[in-house]
C-alpha positions as CSV (number, residue, x, y, z in Angstrom):
1,X,133.3,4.2,-21.1
2,X,132.8,5.4,-17.4
3,X,130.4,3.9,-15.1
4,X,127.8,5.9,-13.0
5,X,126.2,3.0,-11.6
6,X,128.8,0.8,-10.4
7,X,128.1,-3.3,-10.4
8,X,128.5,-3.2,-6.7
9,X,126.0,-0.1,-6.3
10,X,123.8,-2.3,-8.6
11,X,124.5,-5.4,-6.9
12,X,123.5,-3.9,-3.7
13,X,120.5,-2.3,-5.0
14,X,119.0,-5.1,-6.6
15,X,120.3,-8.7,-5.3
16,X,117.6,-8.8,-2.7
17,X,115.2,-8.5,-5.4
18,X,116.6,-10.9,-7.8
19,X,116.8,-13.9,-4.7
20,X,113.2,-12.9,-3.9
21,X,112.2,-13.9,-7.6
22,X,114.5,-17.1,-7.5
23,X,112.8,-18.3,-4.4
24,X,109.5,-17.2,-6.2
25,X,110.0,-19.5,-9.1
26,X,111.0,-22.3,-6.9
27,X,108.3,-22.2,-4.9
28,X,105.6,-21.3,-7.6
29,X,104.2,-19.2,-5.0
30,X,102.7,-15.5,-5.4
31,X,105.4,-13.1,-5.3
32,X,105.4,-9.7,-7.4
33,X,107.9,-6.2,-6.6
34,X,105.6,-4.4,-9.2
35,X,102.2,-2.9,-7.7
36,X,99.1,-3.7,-9.5
37,X,97.2,-1.0,-8.8
38,X,97.3,2.5,-9.5
39,X,96.8,3.9,-6.3
40,X,100.5,2.4,-5.0
41,X,102.2,4.7,-7.3
42,X,100.8,7.9,-6.2
43,X,103.2,8.6,-3.4
44,X,105.8,9.7,-5.7
45,X,103.9,12.7,-7.8
46,X,105.9,11.9,-10.9
47,X,104.2,8.4,-11.1
48,X,100.4,9.5,-11.0
49,X,97.8,9.0,-13.0
50,X,97.8,12.7,-14.4
51,X,101.5,12.9,-14.5
52,X,101.9,9.7,-16.6
53,X,99.2,11.3,-18.9
54,X,100.8,14.4,-19.3
55,X,104.1,12.4,-20.2
56,X,102.6,11.0,-22.5
57,X,100.7,13.4,-23.9
58,X,104.3,15.1,-24.5
59,X,105.5,12.4,-26.5
60,X,102.7,12.9,-29.3
61,X,103.8,14.4,-32.5
62,X,107.6,14.8,-31.6
63,X,110.7,12.2,-32.3
64,X,112.0,9.3,-29.6
65,X,115.2,10.2,-30.1
66,X,117.7,6.7,-29.2
67,X,121.3,8.0,-31.1
68,X,121.4,4.8,-32.3
69,X,124.3,4.5,-35.0
70,X,123.0,3.8,-38.4
71,X,119.9,6.2,-38.7
72,X,119.4,7.2,-41.9
73,X,115.6,8.4,-41.3
74,X,112.9,8.8,-39.4
75,X,109.7,6.8,-39.4
76,X,105.7,7.2,-38.0
77,X,102.4,6.7,-38.9
78,X,100.8,4.8,-35.5
79,X,97.5,5.3,-35.1
80,X,95.9,4.9,-31.9
81,X,92.7,2.2,-31.5
82,X,91.1,5.1,-29.9
83,X,91.3,7.3,-32.8
84,X,94.2,9.6,-31.5
85,X,96.8,10.3,-34.2
86,X,100.1,9.7,-32.1
87,X,102.6,11.1,-34.8
88,X,105.5,10.4,-32.9
89,X,108.8,9.3,-35.0
90,X,111.6,7.1,-34.4
91,X,115.1,6.3,-36.1
92,X,115.0,4.3,-39.3
93,X,118.0,2.1,-39.2
94,X,120.3,1.2,-41.5
95,X,120.7,-2.4,-40.5
96,X,124.5,-2.8,-42.1
97,X,125.7,-0.1,-39.9
98,X,123.7,-0.8,-36.7
99,X,124.1,-4.4,-36.7
100,X,127.8,-4.1,-36.0
101,X,127.6,-1.5,-33.9
102,X,125.6,-3.6,-31.6
103,X,128.3,-6.4,-31.7
104,X,131.2,-4.4,-31.1
105,X,129.9,-4.2,-27.5
106,X,129.1,-8.1,-26.5
107,X,132.7,-8.4,-25.2
108,X,132.7,-6.9,-22.5
109,X,129.0,-7.7,-21.7
110,X,129.9,-11.1,-21.8
111,X,132.8,-10.5,-19.5
112,X,130.5,-8.9,-16.5
113,X,129.2,-11.9,-15.4
114,X,125.5,-13.2,-15.0
115,X,125.1,-11.5,-11.8
116,X,126.2,-8.1,-13.1
117,X,123.7,-8.4,-16.3
118,X,121.0,-9.7,-13.9
119,X,121.4,-6.9,-11.8
120,X,121.5,-4.1,-14.4
121,X,118.4,-5.8,-16.3
122,X,116.5,-5.1,-12.9
123,X,117.7,-1.7,-13.2
124,X,116.2,-1.3,-16.4
125,X,112.9,-2.6,-15.2
126,X,113.0,-0.4,-11.8
127,X,113.1,2.3,-14.4
128,X,110.1,1.1,-16.5
129,X,108.5,0.5,-13.3
130,X,109.0,4.2,-12.1
131,X,107.1,5.0,-15.3
132,X,104.2,2.7,-15.4
133,X,101.6,5.1,-15.7
134,X,103.0,6.4,-19.0
135,X,103.6,3.5,-20.3
136,X,99.8,2.2,-19.7
137,X,99.0,5.1,-21.9
138,X,101.5,4.1,-24.5
139,X,100.0,0.4,-24.3
140,X,96.5,1.7,-24.3
141,X,97.1,4.1,-27.3
142,X,98.4,1.4,-29.8
143,X,97.1,-1.9,-28.6
144,X,93.5,-0.6,-27.9
145,X,93.4,-2.2,-24.4
146,X,91.2,0.1,-21.3
147,X,93.2,2.0,-19.3
148,X,92.9,-0.4,-16.5
149,X,94.3,-3.5,-18.4
150,X,97.1,-1.2,-20.2
151,X,98.3,-0.2,-16.7
152,X,98.3,-3.8,-15.1
153,X,98.9,-6.1,-18.4
154,X,101.5,-3.7,-20.0
155,X,103.0,-2.4,-16.6
156,X,103.4,-4.3,-13.6
157,X,102.5,-8.0,-15.4
158,X,105.1,-7.1,-17.7
159,X,107.8,-5.8,-15.8
160,X,107.0,-9.1,-14.0
161,X,107.5,-11.3,-17.1
162,X,110.8,-9.7,-17.6
163,X,112.1,-10.3,-14.3
164,X,110.9,-13.7,-14.3
165,X,112.9,-14.2,-17.6
166,X,116.3,-12.6,-15.3
167,X,115.6,-14.7,-12.5
168,X,115.7,-18.2,-14.9
169,X,118.5,-16.9,-17.1
170,X,120.4,-16.4,-13.7
171,X,119.9,-19.9,-12.7
172,X,120.7,-21.4,-15.9
173,X,123.9,-19.4,-16.5
174,X,125.2,-20.3,-12.5
175,X,124.3,-23.8,-12.9
176,X,127.7,-24.5,-13.9
177,X,130.6,-23.3,-11.6
178,X,132.7,-20.2,-13.0
179,X,136.1,-22.4,-12.1
180,X,136.8,-26.2,-11.4
181,X,139.8,-27.8,-10.1
182,X,140.0,-31.4,-11.8
183,X,142.8,-34.5,-10.0
184,X,142.6,-37.8,-11.7
185,X,144.6,-40.6,-9.6
186,X,147.0,-42.5,-11.5
187,X,148.1,-44.8,-9.2
188,X,151.9,-45.1,-8.6
189,X,152.3,-42.0,-11.2
190,X,151.6,-38.7,-10.4
191,X,147.8,-37.4,-11.0
192,X,146.8,-35.5,-13.9
193,X,145.6,-32.1,-12.5
194,X,143.8,-29.5,-14.5
195,X,142.2,-26.3,-13.8
196,X,139.2,-25.4,-15.9
197,X,137.0,-22.6,-16.1
198,X,133.9,-22.3,-17.8
199,X,132.6,-19.0,-19.4
200,X,128.8,-18.2,-20.1
201,X,128.8,-17.0,-23.9
202,X,126.2,-15.6,-26.1
203,X,124.6,-16.6,-29.1
204,X,124.5,-13.4,-31.1
205,X,122.2,-10.7,-31.5
206,X,119.2,-11.9,-30.5
207,X,115.9,-10.4,-32.2
208,X,112.4,-9.4,-30.6
209,X,109.5,-9.3,-32.6
210,X,106.6,-7.1,-31.3
211,X,103.2,-8.0,-31.6
212,X,99.9,-5.4,-32.0
213,X,98.4,-6.7,-28.4
214,X,100.6,-7.0,-25.9
215,X,103.5,-5.1,-27.0
216,X,105.5,-5.1,-23.5
217,X,103.9,-8.5,-22.0
218,X,105.2,-10.6,-25.1
219,X,108.0,-8.7,-25.9
220,X,109.6,-8.5,-22.2
221,X,110.3,-12.0,-22.1
222,X,112.3,-12.4,-25.1
223,X,114.0,-9.1,-24.6
224,X,115.3,-9.6,-21.0
225,X,116.2,-13.7,-21.3
226,X,118.4,-12.8,-24.1
227,X,120.3,-9.4,-22.4
228,X,120.6,-11.5,-19.1
229,X,122.1,-14.4,-21.1
230,X,124.5,-11.8,-22.5
231,X,123.2,-11.6,-25.7
232,X,122.7,-7.8,-27.7
233,X,119.1,-7.4,-28.6
234,X,117.4,-5.3,-31.5
235,X,113.8,-4.8,-30.9
236,X,111.8,-4.9,-34.0
237,X,107.8,-3.5,-32.8
238,X,104.8,-4.3,-34.6
239,X,104.3,-1.2,-36.8
240,X,101.0,-0.3,-35.1
241,X,102.5,-0.5,-31.4
242,X,106.1,0.9,-32.1
243,X,106.0,3.5,-28.9
244,X,105.9,1.1,-25.8
245,X,109.1,-0.7,-26.9
246,X,110.5,2.3,-28.3
247,X,110.4,3.8,-24.7
248,X,111.5,0.2,-23.3
249,X,114.9,0.4,-25.7
250,X,115.4,4.1,-24.5
251,X,115.4,3.3,-21.2
252,X,117.5,0.5,-21.9
253,X,120.2,2.5,-23.5
254,X,120.3,5.1,-20.8
255,X,121.0,2.3,-18.0
256,X,123.5,0.2,-19.6
257,X,125.6,3.4,-20.7
258,X,125.3,4.8,-16.6
259,X,126.5,1.0,-15.9
260,X,129.8,1.7,-18.2
261,X,128.6,-1.0,-20.8
262,X,127.4,-0.1,-24.8
263,X,123.9,1.4,-24.9
264,X,124.0,-0.5,-28.4
265,X,123.6,-3.4,-26.9
266,X,119.8,-3.1,-27.1
267,X,118.5,-1.0,-30.2
268,X,115.4,-0.4,-31.9
269,X,114.4,-1.5,-35.6
270,X,111.5,1.1,-37.1
271,X,109.7,0.3,-40.2
272,X,108.7,2.4,-43.0
273,X,105.5,1.5,-44.2
274,X,104.9,-1.4,-46.0
275,X,108.8,-2.3,-45.4
276,X,108.2,-5.9,-43.7
277,X,111.9,-6.1,-42.1
278,X,110.9,-8.9,-40.4
279,X,111.8,-11.9,-42.4
280,X,115.0,-9.7,-43.5
281,X,116.2,-9.4,-40.3
282,X,115.3,-12.8,-38.9
283,X,117.4,-14.5,-41.5
284,X,120.7,-12.2,-41.2
285,X,123.7,-14.2,-40.2
286,X,123.8,-11.8,-37.1
287,X,120.7,-12.6,-35.6
288,X,121.2,-15.6,-33.2
289,X,118.1,-15.7,-31.0
290,X,114.5,-15.0,-32.3
291,X,111.6,-14.0,-30.4
292,X,108.0,-13.5,-32.3
293,X,104.3,-13.3,-30.8
294,X,102.1,-13.4,-33.7
295,X,100.3,-15.3,-36.3
296,X,101.0,-19.1,-37.3
297,X,101.4,-18.4,-40.6
298,X,104.5,-16.3,-39.7
299,X,105.8,-18.4,-36.8
300,X,106.0,-21.0,-38.8
301,X,107.4,-19.6,-41.5
302,X,110.0,-18.5,-38.9
303,X,110.8,-21.9,-37.6
304,X,111.6,-23.0,-41.1
305,X,113.8,-20.3,-42.1
306,X,115.5,-18.8,-39.7
307,X,117.9,-21.4,-39.3
308,X,121.0,-20.2,-38.1
309,X,119.1,-18.8,-35.2
310,X,117.1,-20.3,-31.9
311,X,113.4,-19.6,-32.4
312,X,111.1,-19.2,-30.0
313,X,107.5,-18.7,-31.0
314,X,104.5,-18.2,-29.4
315,X,101.7,-18.4,-32.2
316,X,98.2,-18.9,-32.0
317,X,95.4,-21.9,-31.1
318,X,92.3,-22.5,-30.9
319,X,91.0,-22.5,-27.2
320,X,88.8,-25.3,-25.6
321,X,86.9,-25.1,-22.7
322,X,84.6,-27.7,-21.8
323,X,81.4,-27.6,-20.3
324,X,80.0,-30.7,-18.5
325,X,78.6,-29.9,-15.1
326,X,79.2,-27.8,-12.2
327,X,78.1,-27.2,-8.7
328,X,78.3,-23.5,-9.2
329,X,76.5,-22.5,-12.4
330,X,76.1,-19.1,-11.6
331,X,80.1,-18.9,-11.0
332,X,80.4,-20.3,-14.1
333,X,78.6,-18.1,-16.1
334,X,80.1,-15.2,-15.1
335,X,83.9,-16.6,-15.1
336,X,82.8,-17.4,-18.7
337,X,81.1,-13.8,-19.3
338,X,84.3,-12.0,-17.8
339,X,86.9,-14.5,-19.9
340,X,84.9,-13.9,-23.2
341,X,84.7,-10.8,-22.7
342,X,88.0,-9.2,-21.6
343,X,90.0,-6.9,-24.2
344,X,87.4,-7.9,-26.8
345,X,88.8,-11.2,-26.6
346,X,92.2,-10.0,-28.4
347,X,94.4,-12.2,-26.2
348,X,95.8,-15.2,-27.2
349,X,94.5,-17.0,-24.3
350,X,90.6,-16.2,-24.7
351,X,88.3,-19.6,-24.6
352,X,87.1,-19.7,-28.4
353,X,85.2,-22.7,-28.3
354,X,83.0,-24.2,-25.7
355,X,81.8,-27.9,-26.0
356,X,78.5,-28.6,-24.6
357,X,76.9,-32.0,-24.4
358,X,73.8,-31.7,-26.5
359,X,71.8,-33.9,-24.1
360,X,72.5,-30.7,-21.4
361,X,74.6,-30.5,-18.6
362,X,73.5,-31.0,-14.5
363,X,74.5,-28.2,-12.1
364,X,73.7,-26.7,-8.6
365,X,70.4,-25.0,-10.2
366,X,69.0,-28.8,-11.6
367,X,69.4,-30.2,-15.5
368,X,70.5,-27.2,-18.1
369,X,69.8,-28.3,-22.3
370,X,72.3,-27.2,-24.7
371,X,69.6,-24.2,-25.4
372,X,69.6,-22.9,-22.0
373,X,73.1,-22.9,-21.3
374,X,73.8,-21.1,-24.6
375,X,70.9,-18.1,-23.4
376,X,72.0,-18.1,-19.8
377,X,75.8,-17.5,-20.9
378,X,74.6,-14.7,-23.4
379,X,72.4,-13.2,-20.5
380,X,75.6,-13.5,-18.3
381,X,77.6,-11.6,-21.0
382,X,74.5,-9.1,-21.3
383,X,74.5,-8.5,-18.0
384,X,78.2,-7.4,-17.4
385,X,78.2,-5.1,-20.0
386,X,74.9,-3.8,-19.7
387,X,76.5,-0.3,-18.7
388,X,78.3,1.2,-21.3
389,X,81.1,2.9,-18.8
390,X,81.7,-0.5,-17.6
391,X,81.6,-2.3,-21.0
392,X,84.3,0.4,-22.1
393,X,86.1,-0.5,-19.2
394,X,86.6,-4.3,-19.9
395,X,86.2,-4.2,-23.6
396,X,89.0,-1.5,-24.4
397,X,88.7,-1.1,-28.7
398,X,89.2,-3.2,-31.7
399,X,92.8,-3.2,-32.5
400,X,92.4,-3.4,-35.9
401,X,90.1,-3.9,-39.1
402,X,90.8,-7.5,-39.7
403,X,89.3,-8.2,-36.1
404,X,85.7,-6.6,-36.9
405,X,86.2,-7.7,-40.2
406,X,85.6,-11.6,-38.5
407,X,83.8,-10.3,-35.9
408,X,80.7,-9.4,-38.5
409,X,81.5,-12.7,-40.4
410,X,80.8,-14.7,-37.5
411,X,77.1,-14.2,-37.1
412,X,76.7,-15.7,-40.5
413,X,78.3,-19.0,-39.6
414,X,75.4,-20.4,-37.4
415,X,72.6,-19.7,-34.6
416,X,73.6,-16.8,-32.9
417,X,73.2,-17.0,-29.4
418,X,74.1,-13.1,-28.5
419,X,74.6,-10.6,-31.3
420,X,77.6,-8.1,-30.8
421,X,76.3,-4.6,-30.3
422,X,78.0,-1.6,-30.9
423,X,79.1,1.0,-27.8
424,X,80.2,4.2,-28.2
425,X,83.1,5.6,-26.3
426,X,82.4,9.3,-24.9
427,X,85.8,9.6,-24.1
428,X,87.2,8.5,-27.8
429,X,84.7,8.6,-30.7
430,X,86.8,7.1,-32.9
431,X,87.4,3.7,-31.2
432,X,85.5,0.6,-32.5
433,X,83.9,-1.1,-29.5
434,X,82.2,-3.9,-30.0
435,X,80.6,-6.5,-27.4
436,X,81.2,-10.3,-28.0
437,X,79.0,-12.6,-30.5
438,X,78.1,-15.9,-29.5
439,X,77.6,-18.5,-32.3
440,X,76.1,-22.1,-31.6
441,X,77.2,-24.6,-33.9
442,X,76.2,-28.5,-34.4
443,X,80.3,-30.6,-33.6
444,X,78.4,-33.3,-35.9
445,X,78.4,-31.0,-39.0
446,X,81.2,-30.5,-41.4
447,X,80.4,-26.7,-42.3
448,X,80.2,-26.3,-38.7
449,X,83.4,-27.7,-38.1
450,X,85.1,-25.1,-40.6
451,X,84.2,-22.6,-38.2
452,X,85.1,-23.8,-34.8
453,X,88.3,-25.9,-36.2
454,X,89.7,-22.4,-37.0
455,X,90.9,-19.6,-35.0
456,X,88.9,-16.6,-34.9
457,X,90.8,-14.2,-33.4
458,X,88.8,-11.5,-31.5
459,X,85.1,-11.1,-29.6
460,X,84.0,-14.4,-31.3
461,X,83.1,-17.4,-29.6
462,X,81.2,-20.6,-30.7
463,X,79.2,-22.6,-28.3
464,X,79.7,-26.8,-29.6
465,X,77.3,-29.1,-29.4
466,X,78.9,-32.4,-28.6
467,X,77.4,-36.1,-28.2
468,X,78.9,-36.6,-24.9
469,X,81.5,-35.8,-22.5
470,X,83.8,-38.5,-23.8
471,X,83.3,-36.9,-27.6
472,X,84.2,-33.5,-25.9
473,X,87.1,-35.1,-24.4
474,X,88.4,-36.3,-27.9
475,X,87.5,-33.3,-29.7
476,X,89.4,-31.5,-27.3
477,X,92.5,-33.9,-28.1
478,X,92.3,-33.4,-31.8
479,X,91.5,-29.7,-31.6
480,X,95.3,-29.0,-29.5
481,X,97.2,-31.3,-31.6
482,X,96.0,-30.2,-35.0
483,X,95.7,-26.4,-34.4
484,X,97.3,-26.3,-30.7
485,X,96.1,-24.4,-27.4
486,X,97.5,-22.0,-24.9
487,X,94.9,-22.5,-22.5
488,X,92.0,-25.1,-22.1
489,X,89.6,-24.9,-19.0
490,X,86.7,-27.1,-18.3
491,X,83.9,-27.9,-15.5
492,X,83.0,-30.7,-14.3
493,X,82.1,-32.8,-10.9
494,X,82.9,-35.8,-12.4
495,X,86.3,-37.2,-11.1
496,X,86.2,-39.5,-14.1
497,X,85.4,-36.7,-16.8
498,X,88.2,-34.4,-14.7
499,X,90.4,-37.1,-14.9
500,X,90.3,-37.7,-18.9
501,X,90.8,-34.0,-19.6
502,X,93.5,-34.1,-17.3
503,X,95.2,-36.9,-18.9
504,X,94.3,-35.3,-22.8
505,X,95.7,-31.8,-21.5
506,X,98.8,-33.8,-20.2
507,X,99.6,-35.5,-23.2
508,X,99.0,-33.2,-25.7
509,X,101.2,-30.2,-23.1
510,X,98.3,-27.7,-22.8
511,X,97.6,-25.8,-19.6
512,X,94.8,-26.5,-18.0
513,X,92.2,-24.6,-15.6
514,X,89.5,-26.3,-14.0
515,X,86.4,-25.5,-12.6
516,X,87.5,-21.4,-12.3
517,X,84.2,-19.7,-11.0
518,X,85.8,-16.6,-9.0
519,X,88.1,-13.9,-9.4
520,X,90.6,-16.0,-11.7
521,X,90.1,-16.4,-15.0
522,X,91.3,-19.1,-17.8
523,X,92.9,-16.4,-19.8
524,X,94.9,-14.8,-17.2
525,X,98.2,-16.3,-15.9
526,X,100.6,-14.7,-13.1
527,X,104.4,-14.5,-13.4
528,X,106.5,-16.5,-11.3
529,X,103.9,-19.2,-10.7
530,X,102.1,-20.0,-13.9
531,X,103.1,-21.2,-17.3
532,X,102.3,-19.3,-20.2
533,X,102.2,-21.7,-23.2
534,X,104.1,-25.0,-22.6
535,X,106.0,-25.5,-26.0
536,X,104.4,-28.4,-26.7
537,X,101.6,-28.3,-29.2
538,X,101.2,-26.0,-32.1
539,X,100.1,-23.0,-30.1
540,X,103.7,-22.1,-29.0
541,X,106.9,-23.8,-29.4
542,X,108.0,-22.5,-25.7
543,X,106.5,-21.8,-22.6
544,X,106.7,-18.1,-20.5
545,X,108.6,-19.1,-18.6
546,X,110.9,-21.8,-18.0
547,X,114.7,-23.0,-18.3
548,X,114.0,-23.9,-21.7
549,X,113.1,-20.6,-22.7
550,X,116.5,-19.2,-21.5
551,X,119.2,-21.9,-21.8
552,X,119.9,-21.9,-25.2
553,X,120.5,-18.2,-25.5
554,X,124.1,-19.0,-24.6
555,X,126.6,-22.0,-24.7
556,X,129.4,-22.8,-21.8
557,X,132.8,-22.5,-23.2
558,X,135.6,-24.5,-21.3
559,X,139.2,-23.3,-21.0
560,X,141.6,-25.8,-19.7
561,X,145.2,-25.5,-18.3
562,X,148.1,-27.6,-16.6
563,X,147.4,-27.3,-12.9
């Protein structure tokens, strides 16, 4: 296969970026090569918002051609949460044909070495970055995110997470030298001498099972971690969010072919309505790595049944914030209001339970009772979302009917501190847009416990009355142990309370944010610096991204020879 892009060219083009990424994961300082403001994409006319929208519109009603082996038909059926019928068709694969074809290209990909694989991956990410505005539309109209969030989270932030995975993969592969000369003295006899070579070898085919809400942000880490470590990757998108990952696969196949590698190293597995191929795929012997984001139930099933594969799951948890005291009451309320509202709470990191002492809290504005905290938080959310245009820009759309049903049922679980209201999106009248509901619960009552100890994914939060800060800390511990948590937050001016909460999070392996009152929110993480999940509690068995996320996607095979 003739290469249009040589390894030398790609290394010259992308090695400086790879080195910056390696430095960023070492220092954990802020760094991103992908601008997160739309204006940064305006210098090149092909990247601006209008061009991106036009490129997206041109996809509607058409096929995404991938030229994959084993295509036995075409599937469609995506409808945007904004009410737009996408009408895009994707190739349906005969797995008995596609999987062997994917495996065939792995030898050359393995032999290319860690650096070449890394820069090919960075070229894929660069091509995706060049189409960020088009991808933003695709993410928006499959996830229901508002445009700005779809642009940022689905574009530059997702690309950052993919590059972060490539950097970690490179570090782990070059930890062992390619060759070594080994000499062992034998006294008066001649020394024993061996020449040794060490080759990182992939496990096999990686399977990425995509999610509906963040198809690229959650999909790219596993995709690029597996690809950079030498594995072929089969991408199985969520049936409601195929387009962003299909475009990703299309770009990856183009770059691989141009670089002289088999494009079948990356392929798409779109499914017919109701086909449910994830279980079938995950347990096939060819699949040796599985990356999954979604429900706890299916994540647990994968961990128990995909025994032939290394399984990396990000599931669900009950995220908790302890509110004990604050020296910036207004800032706290503002920060919490935004965290509860962003993307209608449809993030695995959104707080659900806010634990507040029933006797109230101390603040810079004087003591505040439990009921006052509830009323003031409701007022802060109302103020944030009072303007419908602003509300639409923050909330996006409800992603599926299950979320809407949970939201409507939540009001019957306790005393409503803030009722959800319906908002019309004038640009997309078919969108289902709802503001959050906040429900007050007494943490001591068993019927209340049934509510707050279950995940209620969506714009639903519980303000839970607890007896004391110590009681809040113990409830936090139990929640993490039993249900897991992707995020934990705490507001306190007490060193003792801060130490107690921190100790719980260290012991139970939960990521903690303390006293956030500015423009950083508990449900947001930055690639190269923040860890997303820990892999140490039931919410996820892996972290995005650390050495453990990439190191077991390959093994090192040694070849010894007499020197």
